[in-house]
Wavefront OBJ file of the C-alpha trace (Angstrom):
o trace
v -4.418 20.653 2.438
v -6.397 17.809 3.879
v -5.415 14.471 5.347
v -8.281 12.045 5.659
v -8.395 9.814 8.727
v -7.380 6.194 8.204
v -10.229 4.189 6.788
v -9.837 1.367 9.278
v -10.282 2.193 12.929
v -8.051 0.783 15.632
v -10.730 -1.783 16.515
v -10.986 -2.918 12.885
v -7.219 -3.343 12.637
v -7.175 -5.338 15.871
v -10.018 -7.552 14.623
v -8.162 -8.144 11.367
v -5.019 -9.082 13.295
v -6.999 -11.583 15.379
v -8.464 -13.139 12.240
v -4.995 -13.501 10.709
v -3.795 -15.097 13.941
v -6.708 -17.556 14.043
v -6.186 -18.653 10.430
v -2.481 -19.106 11.099
v -3.069 -21.090 14.285
v -5.172 -23.575 12.318
v -2.247 -23.977 9.924
v 0.185 -24.497 12.794
v -2.020 -27.244 14.267
v -2.407 -29.112 10.983
v 1.281 -28.806 10.087
v 2.348 -30.035 13.527
v 0.167 -33.181 13.320
v 1.271 -33.942 9.751
v 4.967 -33.401 10.459
v 4.828 -35.737 13.439
v 3.036 -38.413 11.390
v 5.413 -38.059 8.448
v 8.502 -38.475 10.641
v 7.188 -41.479 12.600
v 5.760 -43.357 9.606
v 8.610 -42.339 7.323
v 11.171 -43.868 9.680
v 9.029 -46.966 10.239
v 8.376 -47.579 6.522
v 11.879 -46.686 5.288
v 10.255 -43.867 3.318
v 12.937 -41.221 3.622
v 11.016 -39.051 1.167
v 8.329 -38.770 3.853
v 10.971 -37.641 6.347
v 12.203 -35.062 3.830
v 8.609 -33.944 3.301
v 8.303 -33.570 7.072
v 11.275 -31.194 6.994
v 9.401 -29.193 4.381
v 6.366 -29.165 6.658
v 8.508 -27.961 9.545
v 9.693 -25.088 7.353
v 6.033 -24.176 6.898
v 5.669 -24.143 10.676
v 8.494 -21.626 10.887
v 6.694 -19.553 8.234
v 3.465 -19.753 10.237
v 5.155 -18.347 13.329
v 6.629 -15.585 11.199
v 3.141 -14.680 9.982
v 1.872 -14.581 13.565
v 4.564 -12.136 14.599
v 4.202 -9.992 11.479
v 0.398 -9.934 11.765
v 0.569 -8.730 15.346
v 3.231 -6.098 14.690
v 1.579 -4.927 11.471
v -1.652 -4.130 13.339
v 0.088 -1.714 15.709
v -1.188 1.854 15.255
v 0.940 4.642 13.848
v 3.520 6.151 16.179
v 6.260 8.786 16.076
v 8.754 6.500 14.349
v 6.168 4.976 11.997
v 3.697 7.756 11.105
v 2.119 5.637 8.350
v 1.643 2.612 10.601
v 3.412 -0.753 10.547
v 1.813 -2.283 7.458
v 5.154 -2.759 5.726
v 5.934 -5.499 8.250
v 3.373 -7.602 6.393
v 5.069 -6.749 3.103
v 8.464 -7.843 4.383
v 6.962 -11.079 5.722
v 5.381 -11.736 2.312
v 8.756 -11.103 0.662
v 10.526 -13.501 3.025
v 7.927 -16.184 2.338
v 8.224 -15.602 -1.395
v 11.995 -16.035 -1.214
v 11.399 -19.205 0.827
v 9.261 -20.554 -2.011
v 12.123 -19.814 -4.377
v 14.468 -21.815 -2.192
v 11.990 -24.705 -1.932
v 11.526 -24.779 -5.712
v 15.253 -24.823 -6.350
v 15.606 -27.557 -3.717
v 13.066 -29.734 -5.490
v 14.864 -29.317 -8.783
v 18.183 -30.210 -7.207
v 16.737 -33.200 -5.324
v 15.031 -34.538 -8.442
v 18.340 -34.523 -10.304
v 20.102 -36.353 -7.476
v 17.340 -38.989 -7.265
v 17.477 -39.635 -10.994
v 21.130 -40.542 -10.565
v 20.383 -43.004 -7.717
v 17.146 -44.663 -8.849
v 18.344 -48.209 -8.128
v 19.639 -47.571 -4.626
v 16.331 -46.689 -2.960
v 15.421 -48.839 0.122
v 12.306 -51.082 0.118
v 9.093 -49.308 1.055
v 6.148 -50.249 3.297
v 2.624 -49.607 1.877
v 1.637 -47.568 4.963
v 3.926 -44.830 3.665
v 1.606 -44.367 0.668
v -1.371 -43.914 2.996
v 0.484 -41.232 4.966
v 1.502 -39.498 1.749
v -2.154 -39.223 0.678
v -3.211 -38.038 4.141
v -0.561 -35.325 3.904
v -1.664 -34.445 0.386
v -5.338 -33.960 1.280
v -4.509 -32.203 4.547
v -2.181 -29.738 2.828
v -4.597 -29.054 -0.001
v -7.405 -28.358 2.484
v -5.089 -26.062 4.441
v -4.107 -24.247 1.238
v -7.715 -23.506 0.296
v -8.622 -22.449 3.836
v -5.636 -20.109 4.201
v -5.972 -18.636 0.704
v -9.649 -17.851 1.323
v -8.723 -16.162 4.608
v -5.954 -14.139 2.944
v -8.278 -12.854 0.237
v -11.080 -12.130 2.686
v -8.736 -10.153 4.956
v -6.727 -8.675 2.056
v -3.546 -10.016 3.678
v -0.792 -10.758 1.121
v 1.328 -12.560 3.713
v -1.537 -15.022 4.376
v -1.816 -15.640 0.646
v 1.935 -16.251 0.521
v 1.588 -18.671 3.409
v -1.265 -20.423 1.584
v 1.007 -21.012 -1.392
v 3.532 -22.411 1.029
v 0.873 -24.957 2.008
v 0.199 -25.647 -1.683
v 3.915 -26.251 -2.268
v 3.889 -28.732 0.614
v 0.796 -30.391 -0.865
v 2.659 -30.665 -4.142
v 5.590 -32.234 -2.352
v 3.186 -34.714 -0.745
v 1.887 -35.530 -4.226
v 5.461 -36.110 -5.357
v 6.006 -38.406 -2.388
v 2.772 -40.300 -3.131
v 3.758 -40.779 -6.786
v 7.267 -41.756 -5.810
v 6.116 -44.261 -3.194
v 3.400 -45.625 -5.494
v 5.889 -45.944 -8.326
v 8.377 -47.576 -6.001
v 5.820 -50.120 -4.837
v 4.914 -50.835 -8.480
v 8.536 -51.027 -9.616
v 8.748 -47.627 -11.371
v 11.213 -45.798 -9.149
v 11.998 -43.042 -11.682
v 8.514 -41.418 -11.353
v 9.307 -39.601 -8.102
v 12.246 -37.474 -9.335
v 10.437 -36.596 -12.574
v 7.350 -35.422 -10.710
v 9.567 -33.545 -8.254
v 11.092 -31.597 -11.159
v 7.630 -30.508 -12.401
v 6.575 -29.424 -8.911
v 9.893 -27.653 -8.445
v 9.210 -25.474 -11.490
v 5.681 -24.728 -10.225
v 6.886 -23.685 -6.781
v 9.699 -21.655 -8.303
v 7.209 -19.725 -10.453
v 4.961 -18.953 -7.467
v 7.978 -17.803 -5.462
v 9.069 -15.459 -8.234
v 5.600 -13.920 -8.537
v 5.194 -13.530 -4.764
v 8.632 -11.974 -4.313
v 8.071 -9.675 -7.283
v 4.767 -8.418 -5.881
v 6.224 -7.742 -2.430
v 9.277 -6.074 -3.959
v 7.097 -3.765 -6.060
v 5.259 -2.730 -2.928
v 8.499 -2.011 -1.084
v 9.633 0.338 -3.854
v 6.286 2.182 -3.725
v 4.785 0.946 -6.999
v 1.465 2.736 -7.539
v -1.924 1.662 -8.845
v -2.427 0.507 -12.407
v -3.390 2.894 -15.188
v -6.992 1.689 -15.136
v -7.273 2.179 -11.377
v -5.714 5.647 -11.633
v -8.234 6.613 -14.327
v -11.111 5.648 -12.015
v -9.499 7.586 -9.186
v -9.075 10.690 -11.377
v -12.721 10.496 -12.366
v -13.797 10.413 -8.729
v -11.635 13.395 -7.749
v -12.491 15.557 -10.763
v -16.186 14.768 -10.260
v -16.183 16.376 -6.815
v -17.934 19.748 -6.740
v -15.454 22.627 -6.552
v -12.521 20.791 -8.152
v -11.399 22.705 -11.256
v -8.401 20.528 -12.099
v -6.124 17.744 -10.926
v -2.395 17.082 -11.249
v 0.422 15.263 -9.453
v -1.778 12.304 -8.492
v 0.388 9.698 -6.747
v -0.383 6.380 -5.062
v 1.557 3.656 -3.280
v 0.665 0.418 -1.560
v 1.252 -0.436 2.076
v 0.098 -3.985 2.927
v -3.708 -4.010 2.682
v -3.975 -0.238 2.169
v -3.267 2.216 -0.629
v -1.967 5.687 0.202
v -2.867 8.513 -2.173
v -1.917 12.172 -2.511
v -3.212 14.631 -5.097
v -2.967 18.299 -6.048
v -6.382 19.723 -6.886
v -7.114 23.107 -8.421
v -9.857 25.282 -6.949
v -11.139 28.798 -7.626
v -8.177 31.120 -6.927
v -10.453 33.512 -5.046
v -12.017 30.839 -2.859
v -11.550 31.321 0.871
v -9.273 29.096 2.889
v -12.238 27.478 4.598
v -13.947 26.752 1.265
v -10.752 25.199 -0.074
v -10.575 23.022 3.035
v -14.225 22.081 2.594
v -13.582 20.988 -1.002
v -10.519 18.964 -0.018
v -12.484 17.148 2.698
v -15.184 16.297 0.166
v -12.503 14.905 -2.154
v -11.085 12.738 0.649
v -14.511 11.389 1.595
v -15.453 10.675 -2.026
v -12.214 8.787 -2.690
v -12.508 6.647 0.453
v -16.165 5.940 -0.309
v -15.708 5.000 -3.980
v -12.339 3.254 -3.554
v -12.374 1.128 -0.362
v -8.809 -0.067 -0.952
v -7.526 3.480 -0.363
v -6.880 4.069 3.329
v -5.476 7.618 3.393
v -5.830 10.591 1.050
v -3.618 13.663 1.233
v -5.082 16.573 -0.755
v -3.010 19.635 -1.627
v -4.884 22.751 -2.709
v -3.661 24.709 -5.751
v -5.291 27.779 -7.234
v -3.936 27.525 -10.781
v -3.032 24.940 -13.375
v 0.356 23.290 -13.655
v 2.041 25.952 -15.852
v 0.894 28.927 -13.777
v 1.632 27.018 -10.587
v 5.210 26.592 -11.808
v 5.403 30.351 -12.447
v 4.123 31.001 -8.934
v 6.735 28.621 -7.492
v 9.482 30.494 -9.346
v 8.341 33.913 -8.111
v 7.231 33.046 -4.593
v 10.437 34.416 -3.078
v 9.805 37.778 -4.761
v 6.201 38.189 -3.616
v 5.324 40.102 -0.429
v 3.729 38.318 2.515
v 0.856 39.688 4.595
v 3.060 41.823 6.862
v 4.890 43.328 3.871
v 1.592 44.115 2.117
v 0.264 45.897 5.206
v 3.466 47.928 5.437
v 3.230 48.853 1.730
v -0.409 49.913 2.112
v 0.348 52.045 5.161
v 3.178 53.768 3.281
v 0.937 54.249 0.278
v -1.881 55.924 2.243
v 0.572 58.005 4.224
v -1.226 57.509 7.525
v -1.701 54.944 10.248
v -3.850 52.600 8.215
v -6.156 50.312 10.181
v -7.228 47.386 7.992
v -10.161 45.441 9.420
v -9.749 42.556 6.984
v -7.171 41.793 4.323
v -7.607 39.271 1.512
v -4.627 38.369 -0.636
v -4.889 36.458 -3.905
v -1.637 35.133 -5.343
v -2.558 34.631 -8.992
v -0.354 34.404 -12.045
v 2.817 35.112 -10.100
v 1.443 38.433 -8.739
v -0.646 39.653 -5.813
v -4.181 41.007 -5.778
v -5.043 42.920 -2.609
v -8.499 43.516 -1.135
v -8.318 45.755 1.940
v -11.429 46.322 4.078
v -11.255 49.423 6.290
v -13.692 51.088 8.681
v -15.941 53.965 7.645
v -13.842 56.389 9.702
v -10.595 55.482 7.943
v -9.215 58.545 6.084
v -8.987 57.677 2.407
v -8.718 60.018 -0.606
v -11.692 60.498 -2.910
v -12.360 57.567 -5.191
v -11.092 59.192 -8.392
v -7.909 60.447 -6.773
v -7.399 57.122 -5.003
v -7.709 55.191 -8.271
v -5.182 57.448 -9.984
v -2.715 57.017 -7.140
v -3.257 53.249 -7.134
v -2.577 53.058 -10.891
v 0.655 55.024 -10.513
v 1.664 52.973 -7.490
v 1.038 49.650 -9.275
v 3.098 50.774 -12.269
v 6.143 51.008 -10.005
v 5.487 47.658 -8.304
v 5.101 44.823 -10.806
v 4.595 42.227 -8.057
v 1.120 43.716 -7.443
v -1.657 43.123 -9.962
v -4.481 45.000 -8.277
v -5.242 46.884 -5.036
v -8.818 47.548 -3.939
v -10.109 49.329 -0.837
v -13.555 48.642 0.621
v -15.283 50.299 3.519
v -16.933 48.001 6.035
v -20.438 48.939 7.101
l 1 2 3 4 5 6 7 8 9 10 11 12 13 14 15 16 17 18 19 20 21 22 23 24 25 26 27 28 29 30 31 32 33 34 35 36 37 38 39 40 41 42 43 44 45 46 47 48 49 50 51 52 53 54 55 56 57 58 59 60 61 62 63 64 65 66 67 68 69 70 71 72 73 74 75 76 77 78 79 80 81 82 83 84 85 86 87 88 89 90 91 92 93 94 95 96 97 98 99 100 101 102 103 104 105 106 107 108 109 110 111 112 113 114 115 116 117 118 119 120 121 122 123 124 125 126 127 128 129 130 131 132 133 134 135 136 137 138 139 140 141 142 143 144 145 146 147 148 149 150 151 152 153 154 155 156 157 158 159 160 161 162 163 164 165 166 167 168 169 170 171 172 173 174 175 176 177 178 179 180 181 182 183 184 185 186 187 188 189 190 191 192 193 194 195 196 197 198 199 200 201 202 203 204 205 206 207 208 209 210 211 212 213 214 215 216 217 218 219 220 221 222 223 224 225 226 227 228 229 230 231 232 233 234 235 236 237 238 239 240 241 242 243 244 245 246 247 248 249 250 251 252 253 254 255 256 257 258 259 260 261 262 263 264 265 266 267 268 269 270 271 272 273 274 275 276 277 278 279 280 281 282 283 284 285 286 287 288 289 290 291 292 293 294 295 296 297 298 299 300 301 302 303 304 305 306 307 308 309 310 311 312 313 314 315 316 317 318 319 320 321 322 323 324 325 326 327 328 329 330 331 332 333 334 335 336 337 338 339 340 341 342 343 344 345 346 347 348 349 350 351 352 353 354 355 356 357 358 359 360 361 362 363 364 365 366 367 368 369 370 371 372 373 374 375 376 377 378 379 380 381 382 383 384 385 386 387 388
């Protein structure tokens, strides 16, 4: 069995965490300036939609701080309580942000319905509100593209979720701009209609983001196409005779994988370990998204492995085999080296003894071995070799 070291070193994880923090800090700065401007100008221009949009921006600020905390905690190395690391913190943060998008989308739909019922009661607007709405729109769109690029570059789902939060705020700024423009031109009904369209868009993004994070939390594995590529890599490694029980699951930016590979049943333990290490290295080299590979060594295919599992409690261990051999020889047997092969639900024994060890003549020994094996079905074969 082999467990490959994590693909990303501690320094790489720390650098990734710093990059996530820097991208998020830019978002916090932009959101803070825009929220302040929206509140001040919204109150001055009687544009209460700008004030409402500022509240949406402030919710993005709360999301930004959540990303900062999650990014820092998620980069912590594995410990006793979290042997696989803290990557799921990022997943939970992405889920929370996705649910927030759901709430924002539903809020837009609700608000659009309320505004449609009170189109004629809107207060007079000042043109400066339209300027602020466009400033917010372009600022949010720029922030969306910057954050989304950073999330994809760092493979950070929570940054991508936060980027869509910025896009939802940009959409709300567009709604405000249309509403204010329509209000200034005498078409007050445009704002709630546009808000309904944006509400559906945000709601869809929230559903997709929450669904993706939820799938990760319930250990959804790689797609069939990705698994096929992974199988090809493992089975193409020299020494691998078969593969079964291949499982994967996602954890933030990493994929964890474990596999049962079949090797020559008479291979030594060290050779089996060598093959498993080659499998781990090949997988991490050919599939960069996979961070850890756990390889279990089997000596037979699935059906025979099941037979072995059923009979394992009936098979003798090393100490029992030595005791049986000593009783069989009828003397104090000194075995220099003992190799046991558990194949087909039975045991094959290779005992290496010194030249001075008293053993019967070969013909007599073979006859006794045949009679002895007939009475012990758990043994398939027993061979004695003298060491030079």
